[in-house]
N, C-alpha and C positions, 0 to 999 in steps of 0.2 A: 571517888574516882569513877564509880559505875553509873552515876545519875545521868551524865551527858549521853551515854550510850542508850539508856532507856528512852530518853527524850527523842533521840534520832529514830529509834524503831517506831515510836508513835507517829512521827511525821511521815515515815515511809508508808505505814498502813493507811493513814488518812489520805495520802495521795493516790494510792491504788484504789481505794473505795471511791474516791471522787471520779477517777477516770472511768471506772466501771459504770457508775451512775450516769455519767455523761454519754457513754456509748448506748446504754439502754434508752435514754431519753431521745437520742438522735434516731434510733431504729424505730421507736414508736411514732415519731413525727413523719417518717417516710411511709408508713402504712396508710392506704387510702381510707377515707372516712366510711363508716357503714352506710349501706344503701338505705334510702328512706323506705318506710313501710309501703308495701304494694308495688315496689319497682324491681323486685328481684326477678331475674331470669333463671329458671332452673337449668343447671348444666345438662347438656345432652347426654344420653346414655349410650355407651358403645355397645351394649349388649341387647337392648330391647329394640326389636324390629316391628314396624307396623305395616299392614297391608294397604297399599294404595289402590290396587286394582285387582278385582277377583271376579271378572265376568266369566262364566262357564264357557269353555270352548264350543260346546254344543249349541249355545244360544247366540254367540257373537255373530252379528250380521254385517256390520260395517265398522271401519275406523277411518277417521278423516284427519288430515294434517293441514293446518294453516300456518304458513311461515310469517316471519316478522315483516317481510316485504309485501304481504297480502296474497302471495301465490301459494298454492297448495294442491292437494290431490286427495282423492278418496279411494278406498279399497272395499269392494263388496265381495263377501264370501258366498260361494254357491256350492251346495252339497250335491254331488252327483254319485253315480254308481261307482266311479273310479276314485272317489274321494273328494276332498275340497279343492275347488278352483278359485282363483283370485282374479278379479276384474278391476283394473286400474283405470280411473277416470279423473282428469283427461289423460289419455295415453299418447305417447309420441311414436307414431308409426314410422317405420315398420318394426321397431324394436319390440321384443318380448320383454317380460319382466322375470327376474329370478325368483322362482316360487319358494326357494329355501329362505330367502330374506323376508318375503312376505309372511311365510309361516312363522318365522321367528318373531316378527312384529305382533302377529295375532296372539302368540303365546305369552307375550309380555302382559297383555291385558287380562290374562287368566290368573296371574299370580305374581304381582310386582310388589316386593317388600322393600322397605326403606328405613333409614334411621333418622329420627327427628334431630334437626340441627338447632332450630330456634322456634319458639311458639309465639304467635301473634307479633310478627316483626312490623316495624313502622316502614314508611315509604323509603326512607334512607337505607334501611337494612335490605329491603327488597332489591334496590338498585345494586347493592354490593353483590347480591347473588344472581344478578341478571334476570330477575323475575318481574321488574317493573315493566320491561318490554321483552317478554320471553322470545327466544329464537324460534320456538314452535309451540303450538297449542294443539293437542291431540284430543279428539272426542271419539270414544269407542261406544258402540251401542249394541246391546244384546238384551238379556233379561233385565239389565239395568244400564244406565249411561254413566260413563266415567269421563271427566274432562281433566286432562293433565297438562300443566305448563312446564316447559323445559327451559332451565336457565343456563348458567355458565358451568364449565368444568370446575371442580374443586381445585384449590391451590396445589394440592399434592397430586393432582391428575389421577385420583383413585375413584372418582365418581362424578356425578352431575347433581346440581341443585334442582329441585322440582317442587311444585305445589299441585295439589289436587282439589277440585271443587268439593266442598263439604268439610275440609280440614283447614285450620287456621295456620298451621305451622309450615316451615320450610324443611324439606327432607333431602337427604342425600341418597340417591339411587345408585346402583352398581355402575361401574364404568361401561361395561358391555351394553347394559340397557340404555344408558345415555347416548352412546354412540349409535345404537340402532335407531333411537328416536330422533337423532340429529340428521339422519339421512334424508336427502331430498328425493323427489321423484326420479331425477336423473341418475342418482346413485343406485337406484334399484333396477335400472335397465340392463338387459343382457346385450352388450355392445357388439358381440361377434355375429356378423351376418355371413361370414365365409364358412363353408363347411369345415368340419373337423377332419384334417388331412394328416396322413402319415404315409410312410413308404409302403406300409402293408395294405392300405385301402385306397391308394391313389387312383387305381383304375375304376373303382366304384364311385369315387367322388369328383373326379376331374376328367374332362374331355380334352381341354386345351388350355394353354397358358400363354398370355401375351404380355410382354413387359415393354413399356415405353419409358426409357430413361436416357442415360448417356448414349446407349445404343439400343435400337429396337430389335427385338427378336421374339419369335413365337415357337412354341413346342406343342406337339400333338401327343397325347397319351395313347399308346396303342392298347387295343383291347387284349384280354388274355389270349384270345384265339390268334390274333396277329402276332403277339409277342412269342407265342408258342411255336410259330413256324420257324424252327431253327435253321432251315435251309435258306430262308430269305432274310429274316430279322435277327439282329443280334443285340437289340436294345429294347427297353420298355417304352422308349420315347423316340420321337422323330422331330428334328428341326424342320419347320415349315416356312420360316422367315428369318433372315433374308435369303436363305438357301434351303433346299430340301436335302436333308442329310441325316444319317444315323448319328446317335449320340453316345457319349460315354455315361452309362448309368451312374457311376460313382460320383462324377462331378455334377450331374443334374440333381441327384439327391442331396448332395452337400451344398451346392450353391443356389439351388432354386427351391426344391421341395421342402427341405428342413427349415429354411428361413420363412417360407410361406406358411408352414404349419405353426411357426412361433408367433405369428401376428395375433395380438390379444389386446385390443384397446381397453383401457381400464378406467378412463375418466372422460366425462363430457366437459369440454372446455367452454363451449359457447353454442347455444342454439340460435338459429336464425342470424348468423353473422352478417354484418353489413359490409365488412371489409375483410377479404381473404388474404390480402398481401402480407400482413404481419405473421401469418402462419405459413407462408410460402405456398399457399394453395390457389393463388391466382394463376400460376403457371405450373401445375403439378406434374410430377411423374405419374405413371398409371400402371396398375396391375389389372389385367382383364382375365377373369377366371370363368371358363365355360364348363358347365356340367356335362355329364354323359348324355343328358336328354336335351342339351342345347340351351338351358337356362344360363344367363350371364350375370355376373356380379362384377362391378368395376370399382376398384379402390383408388382414390385420388391420394397421392402421397406428397406431403409438403416438406418443410424444413425440419431439421433437428433442433431441439431445444436443450442446450447443454445444461441449463440450470435445472430443468425438470427431469433431465435424463431420459428423454424419449423423442418421439417424432409425431408431428401433427398429421392427421389423416382425416379423410371424409369418404363416405360411400356416395357414389354418384347417384343423385336423385334424393339424397337425405340431407336436410338442411341443418347439419349438426357437426361441429368440429370436435374431434376426439383426440386424445393423447394416448399413444401406445408406448409404454416403457419396457415392453418385453421383446419386441421384434428387432432383428438386426438389419433387415431389408438388404441383405447381401446380394439378392438378385438384381438390384439396381446397379451395382458396381460390376456385375459379371459381364464379361465379353463373350458373346455367343460362340466365338471360335474355341474358347476353352471348354465348351460343352460338347464339341464335335468328337466323334469316335475317330481313332487313328485308322481303323479299318475302312477301306473304301468299298470293299465287298466281302461277303462271306457266304459261300455256298458249300453244302456238304459234298464231299468228294464222291459219295455214292450216288449223287443225283446227276453226275456228269458223264458224258460219253467221251469227250476229249477236250484238251486245252491246246490251243495253237498260239505260238509266239513268233511274230515276225521281227527279226533282228536286222541290223544293217548288213549282216553277212549271210543270213540263211533264214529258212522258215522251219520251225520245229513243231512236231505234233506229238503230244502225250495222249495216248489212246487207252481207254479202259475197257477191257473185255471181262465178262463174268461167266463163270461156270457154276451151275447148280450142283451142290454137294450136300444132299439131305436138306436140312433146315437152313443151312447157310449157303452163301455164295462165295466162291473163290475168285479173287481178282487176278487177272493176267494182263498187267499193263505193258505197253510197248512205247518206245521212244524212237522216232525216226525223223530224219531231216529230209526236206524236199530236194536237196541237192544230191541225195543218195549216199552221203558220206557215212551215215549211221542209220541202222535199222535193226533193232533187236528187242526181245522181251527183256524187261528189267525187273528187279525185285520189287515186291509190294512196298517195302520200307523206302526204297529209293523213290518210288512213284509218289508216296505220301510226302516225303521230305522235299521233293521237287515242287509239289503243289503248295507246300508251306511257304516256299520262296515266292510263289505267285501271290499268295495271300499276304506276304510280307511287303508288298508294294503299298506301303501305308502312308497316310497323310503326315507330312512334315510341317507344312505351312499352307494356309489359305492365301492364294495370290491375289494381289490387288486388281490385276487385269490379265486376261488370257494372252497368249502369244499373238503376234501380228497376223492378220488375216492372210492366208496363203502359205503359212509356214508348213514345212514338210515334217511328218511324224518320223521319229527315230525308232519307235517300237510300237507294236500292235499286239495286244493279248486278248484272246477271245475264249470264253467259256461256253462250250456247247452242252446243253442239258438234255436229259432223256425225254423231257416233255416237249422237245422241239424248240424251246426258247434259247436265246443266247444273250450274253452280255459282253461288251467290248470296252477295254481300256486303251486309249490312245495316248501315247506319251510324246511330247514335243520338247526339244532342247530349250531350256530357259536361261540358265546360267551355269557356271562351272560346278555348282553345288546341287542344282535342282533340275528336274524335268517337270513340265506342266502337263498334268493328266486330265483327260476328259473321259467321262463315263457315259457310254451309250449316246454319244453325240452332243452331250451337254457342254457348255463352255469349259475350256481347259483352265480351271482356276485352282486345281488341287496340286500343291507342290509335293513331289515325291523325291526323296533324296537319291542322288547318284549311287551311293553305296548299296541301296536296295536292288537296283538293276545289276550292279556288279555281282552281288551274291547270287542272283538268279543265273547269270551267265556262268559263274564259277560252278554252280551245281550241275549245269548241263555238261560242262567240261569234265567234272568228276565222274559222271556216268559214262562219258565217252572213254575215259581211262580204265573203266571196269572197276572203279572203287565205290565205296559206300559214302553217300553224302552225310556229313556230320549232322547230328541232331541239334536243333537250335530251339 
């Protein structure tokens, strides 16, 4: 009874052995045949580096690049008392070249190490590496000459393929070295021709700014001496077009100076362009920047490029289209009215002898008398009406707060047009100064919310709110009642 079971076990073992042998046979058939003798390519080593260029920095005289399109440039090194200088030829005037980039290139030829990828490749393999028609061929000359051909980036983007004269292999050089060798002459230009501007140095670098955009306006940068005259000036800038007026420094710095300082073109798009329309530079906006000594730089500003994330620009007189991805160009959208100071005038109270106010009902004189008391002067102000209804000395606090209401006649709106010719003024306020000069503000009825104000006979285009006049009249009434004017 046990024999059939023995036979069954033998069959199972035979089947298992057969299956295993079939699997081994199939695996062996899938293996590639051995390479014929002499056709082996040794695997590249990940650890062994070879030196492709080792020209001593002290002897390096020139390095030259020829691009695949035949264009190129050469750099000559000149040793002077202040160190090495780099002369690029041909150069694209008036741009300078970034010496840090040129120095980095020269250092590459002093010690460029690489890993062997394949030795003695055939033409098909060279094409795979982009070395049948290299994107750039560099020749560096010093105590020796090294010629290096630059191919494609590696598939993993961790390096570039390269060959060097005198070696038969293809090498992988570091990614940073490949990127440096891939740069064109245009990539090495310093594209900023505007001065480096900040809020701290604007008076040293800028004399005037003119913007031609949706609205044209111009600013003058006051000298430190002018800006320091607190009795006359209350801003570091002055609008000069389309109106002469003081400015609000905060808004000028935010909407003009900071955006101007951020301009930083980063790429040459096209040299010697034949058609400017695609860049919006056939009818550009303009930024005119005049230095303290009168030197002028004009920036032509084209359209935005949403895909590139920047704006096309050109310097006037320089035949090169640039792309700026850093600047906001907020000054093009700025309305000059938003830059104007609310203060129509500002004079120190100690520089005045009197303030006169002609109202519809009376004429008021606020007079300042001073008495020397040691090193200081004591103010004895008086307020009197020409009608004779009030004439007395008032407190210094009330005099200062009454003058604050005069200074509080501030700009509410710039009017499109002055009142009709022949209109009668409703109020007339005059500041008489100790130096004999005077300044007058004339207010005309404009509408139920505004008076139209004129300064020293200029057109009455400054809108002053009716509440500002009401506050001034109420302050006079408060003094008449013998009360203290509230601080505002």
